[in-house]
C-alpha positions in Angstrom: 5.7 -5.0 30.7 4.5 -3.7 27.6 2.9 -3.6 24.0 4.2 -1.4 21.1 1.7 -1.0 18.1 2.8 0.7 15.2 0.1 1.1 12.7 1.3 2.5 9.0 0.8 2.8 4.8 3.4 2.8 2.5 4.8 6.0 1.3 2.9 6.7 -1.9 6.0 5.3 -4.6 7.3 2.6 -2.2 7.1 -0.8 -3.5 5.4 -3.7 -1.0 8.8 -5.2 -1.9 10.9 -3.4 -1.1 9.3 -2.7 2.3 9.0 -6.5 3.0 12.6 -7.2 2.2 14.0 -4.3 4.7 11.3 -5.8 7.1 12.6 -9.3 6.7 16.3 -8.8 6.6 17.0 -5.3 8.6 14.2 -4.6 10.8 12.7 -8.0 12.3 16.7 -9.1 12.7 17.7 -6.2 13.5 14.9 -5.3 16.1 14.6 -8.9 17.8 18.1 -8.8 19.2 17.3 -5.4 21.3 17.8 -6.3 24.8 14.7 -4.3 25.8 12.7 -6.1 23.4 10.8 -9.9 24.2 9.8 -10.4 20.4 9.0 -8.3 17.2 6.5 -9.4 14.8 5.5 -7.0 11.6 2.3 -8.3 10.2 0.9 -7.5 6.6 -3.3 -6.8 6.9 -5.3 -8.8 4.7 -8.9 -6.8 5.4 -11.0 -6.2 7.9 -13.2 -9.6 9.3 -16.2 -7.1 7.3 -14.6 -8.5 4.0 -14.1 -4.1 3.9 -10.9 -3.4 3.5 -8.0 -2.3 6.1 -7.3 0.6 6.7 -3.6 0.0 7.6 -1.2 -2.2 5.7 0.9 -2.7 8.1 1.1 -3.9 12.2 3.8 -3.9 13.9 3.6 -6.1 17.9 6.8 -4.9 19.7 6.4 -6.7 23.3 8.8 -4.9 25.1 10.2 -5.4 28.2 11.5 -2.3 29.7 10.5 0.6 28.5 13.8 3.1 29.7 16.1 0.3 27.8 14.1 1.0 24.5 15.4 4.7 24.7 18.6 3.1 25.5 19.0 0.4 22.5 17.2 3.3 20.2 19.7 5.9 20.4 21.9 3.8 19.1 23.8 4.2 15.7 22.5 1.0 14.0 19.0 1.3 15.6 19.3 5.1 14.0 20.1 3.7 10.6 16.7 1.1 10.8 14.8 4.0 11.7 15.4 6.5 9.1 14.5 3.9 6.6 11.8 2.4 8.2 10.6 6.5 8.2 11.5 6.5 4.7 9.5 3.5 3.6 6.3 4.0 6.0 3.5 6.6 6.1 2.9 8.8 9.0 3.2 5.3 11.2 1.3 5.4 14.4 2.9 3.8 17.7 0.9 3.5 20.5 2.0 2.3 23.8 -0.4 -0.7 25.6 0.1 -2.3 28.8 -1.9 -5.5 29.2 -5.5 -5.3 31.9 
């Protein structure tokens, strides 16, 4: 089992309201239905524990059942549309693949 952590900020000119509407109404429900995904969450960063601002506005956590199946799932037409919308909103997202120790 793997976890994918995605760190990102919104592109200049993208409103928080537009991104969060997409996340709630499209991204979260569709990705959570994928056979390869146990759970998908989107977190809004509110700052660092030190009180400093967060370097990223949003964090996505994808608990993956099967990375091979994920490749098949994201190749579908529906997921290609979701991914294209995400890329139009997120500025250089960092996809970090992890595993539990």
